C-alpha positions as a Markdown table, in Angstrom:
| # | Residue | x | y | z |
|---|---|---|---|---|
| 1 | Met | 0.7 | -12.5 | -13.7 |
| 2 | Gly | 3.2 | -15.0 | -13.2 |
| 3 | Lys | 5.0 | -16.4 | -10.1 |
| 4 | Arg | 8.3 | -16.1 | -8.4 |
| 5 | Trp | 10.1 | -18.4 | -5.8 |
| 6 | Glu | 12.1 | -17.2 | -2.9 |
| 7 | Ser | 14.5 | -19.3 | -0.7 |
| 8 | Phe | 15.2 | -18.6 | 3.1 |
| 9 | Lys | 17.6 | -20.5 | 5.5 |
| 10 | Val | 15.6 | -20.7 | 9.0 |
| 11 | Lys | 16.6 | -22.6 | 12.1 |
| 12 | Gly | 14.0 | -25.2 | 13.4 |
| 13 | Asp | 13.0 | -23.1 | 16.4 |
| 14 | Asp | 11.9 | -20.2 | 14.0 |
| 15 | Leu | 10.2 | -22.0 | 11.4 |
| 16 | Val | 6.4 | -21.8 | 12.6 |
| 17 | Lys | 7.1 | -18.1 | 13.4 |
| 18 | Phe | 8.7 | -17.5 | 10.0 |
| 19 | Val | 5.9 | -19.1 | 8.1 |
| 20 | Lys | 3.0 | -17.4 | 9.9 |
| 21 | Gln | 4.9 | -14.2 | 9.0 |
| 22 | Ile | 5.2 | -14.8 | 5.4 |
| 23 | Ile | 1.7 | -15.9 | 5.1 |
| 24 | His | 0.7 | -13.0 | 6.8 |
| 25 | Glu | 2.5 | -11.0 | 4.1 |
| 26 | Gly | -0.1 | -12.1 | 1.6 |
| 27 | Asn | 0.3 | -13.1 | -2.2 |
| 28 | Val | 1.8 | -16.6 | -1.2 |
| 29 | Arg | 0.7 | -19.6 | -3.0 |
| 30 | Arg | 2.9 | -22.4 | -1.9 |
| 31 | Val | 5.5 | -23.0 | 1.1 |
| 32 | Ile | 8.0 | -25.8 | 0.7 |
| 33 | Val | 10.0 | -26.8 | 3.8 |
| 34 | Arg | 13.3 | -28.8 | 2.7 |
| 35 | Gln | 16.3 | -30.2 | 5.0 |
| 36 | Gly | 19.0 | -30.6 | 2.1 |
| 37 | Ser | 17.5 | -31.9 | -0.9 |
| 38 | Arg | 14.7 | -33.7 | 0.8 |
| 39 | Thr | 11.3 | -32.1 | 0.8 |
| 40 | Val | 9.8 | -32.4 | 4.5 |
| 41 | Val | 6.5 | -30.5 | 4.1 |
| 42 | Glu | 4.9 | -28.9 | 1.2 |
| 43 | Phe | 1.6 | -27.2 | 1.3 |
| 44 | Pro | -0.5 | -24.8 | -0.8 |
| 45 | Val | -1.5 | -21.6 | 0.7 |
| 46 | Thr | -5.0 | -20.3 | -0.1 |
| 47 | Val | -7.8 | -18.0 | 1.4 |
| 48 | Gly | -8.8 | -21.2 | 3.6 |
| 49 | Val | -5.4 | -22.0 | 5.0 |
| 50 | Val | -4.9 | -18.4 | 6.1 |
| 51 | Gly | -8.4 | -18.6 | 8.0 |
| 52 | Ala | -9.5 | -21.4 | 9.9 |
| 53 | Leu | -7.4 | -24.3 | 8.3 |
| 54 | Ala | -4.2 | -22.7 | 9.4 |
| 55 | Ala | -4.2 | -24.1 | 13.0 |
| 56 | Pro | -3.7 | -27.9 | 12.0 |
| 57 | Val | -1.0 | -27.0 | 9.5 |
| 58 | Leu | 0.9 | -24.8 | 11.7 |
| 59 | Ala | 0.8 | -27.6 | 14.5 |
| 60 | Ala | 2.2 | -30.2 | 12.2 |
| 61 | Leu | 4.9 | -27.7 | 11.1 |
| 62 | Gly | 5.7 | -27.3 | 14.8 |
| 63 | Ala | 6.0 | -30.9 | 15.1 |
| 64 | Val | 8.5 | -30.9 | 12.2 |
| 65 | Ala | 10.4 | -28.0 | 13.5 |
| 66 | Ala | 11.2 | -29.9 | 16.6 |
| 67 | Leu | 13.1 | -32.5 | 14.5 |
| 68 | Leu | 14.9 | -30.0 | 12.3 |
| 69 | Ser | 18.1 | -28.2 | 13.2 |
| 70 | Glu | 18.2 | -25.8 | 10.0 |
| 71 | Cys | 16.1 | -26.1 | 6.9 |
| 72 | Thr | 15.2 | -24.2 | 3.9 |
| 73 | Ile | 12.0 | -22.7 | 3.1 |
| 74 | Glu | 10.9 | -22.1 | -0.5 |
| 75 | Val | 8.1 | -19.6 | -1.1 |
| 76 | Glu | 6.0 | -19.3 | -4.3 |
| 77 | Arg | 4.7 | -16.0 | -4.7 |
| 78 | Glu | 2.3 | -14.2 | -7.4 |
| 79 | Ala | 4.5 | -11.7 | -9.2 |
| 80 | Gln | 3.3 | -8.2 | -8.9 |
| 81 | Ala | 2.0 | -6.7 | -12.3 |
| 82 | Pro | 3.8 | -3.5 | -13.4 |
| 83 | Pro | 2.0 | -0.2 | -13.1 |
| 84 | Lys | -0.1 | 0.5 | -16.2 |
| 85 | Ser | 0.5 | 4.2 | -16.6 |
| 86 | Gly | 2.7 | 7.0 | -15.0 |
| 87 | Pro | 2.3 | 8.6 | -11.5 |
| 88 | Val | -1.4 | 9.6 | -10.6 |
| 89 | Arg | -2.1 | 13.2 | -9.7 |
| 90 | Pro | -3.9 | 13.5 | -6.5 |
| 91 | Lys | -7.2 | 15.2 | -6.6 |
| 92 | Ser | -7.8 | 18.3 | -4.8 |
| 93 | Arg | -9.7 | 18.3 | -1.8 |
| 94 | His | -11.2 | 21.8 | -2.6 |
| 95 | Arg | -14.0 | 22.4 | -5.3 |
| 96 | Arg | -13.4 | 25.2 | -7.8 |
| 97 | Arg | -16.3 | 27.9 | -7.7 |
| 98 | Lys | -18.0 | 28.4 | -10.9 |
| 99 | Ala | -17.9 | 32.3 | -12.1 |
């Protein structure tokens, strides 16, 4: 699997809400917040960050958001693997009787 980058323009007021949303979606590996060409915050997203460690990261992000009017959020995601085969036929719920 590879990685892919997405970029979003967000107002400072919506920064924390937006980051929470993309982390909740899953498959996010890294988040970078930029204002112009300057990197303001960059952090990896791991299982630990999503869990107990998310509160301090989001609190710091909230403090940064208060100072920014508009920023760009760059998100590194794990690329989805293509399906290995064609469509799978669903199994029947009913058993066939033996004659």
